[in-house]
C-alpha positions, -999 to 999 in steps of 0.1 A, spaced: 0 0 0 29 23 7 40 22 -30 4 30 -41 3 60 -18 36 73 -32 24 70 -68 -9 87 -59 9 115 -40 30 124 -72 -3 131 -90 -25 145 -63 -10 168 -37 -40 166 -13 -22 139 7 -3 167 24 -31 170 49 -32 140 73 -70 141 77 -78 138 39 -106 113 31 -85 100 2 -63 80 26 -94 62 41 -107 55 6 -73 40 -5 -72 19 27 -107 6 20 -98 -1 -17 -66 -19 -6 -83 -41 20 -117 -48 5 -116 -43 -33 -81 -49 -47 -70 -85 -51 -35 -92 -40 -11 -115 -59 6 -126 -26 -29 -137 -13 -36 -158 -44 -59 -132 -59 -79 -126 -27 -83 -94 -8 -70 -91 28 -107 -90 39 -115 -123 21 -84 -139 38 -97 -126 71 -131 -142 64 -149 -109 55 -167 -113 22 -180 -84 2 -205 -96 -24 -218 -82 -56 -203 -74 -89 -193 -39 -78 -176 -41 -44 -174 -3 -40 -211 0 -44 -218 -29 -20 -195 -12 7 -212 21 2 -247 6 4 -238 -14 36 -223 17 52 -254 37 43 -277 11 59 -255 9 89 -256 47 94 -294 47 90 -297 21 117 -274 41 140 -294 73 134 -327 55 140 -314 39 173 -301 73 184 -334 90 178 -354 63 196 -330 64 226 -333 102 229 -371 102 227 -372 140 222 -345 148 247 -315 167 235 -280 160 248 -265 187 271 
């Protein structure tokens, strides 16, 4: 992944900021989308037993994250029952 970041940094200078979302996206791509030759064509997540289904893994990850966030928001609203945090 380090080599990938170096190549990307040559083209895109936004990596100068440590909190850039590009780093998180590259990490997700590296671990969940990109097959690795050293892992016999599997992603690190597949080797760890985490399977991301669908033809488009990016889309599946985004949909799962959206559903998860909706559940969190729904649970937070029902826990507060009209009360606002201090």
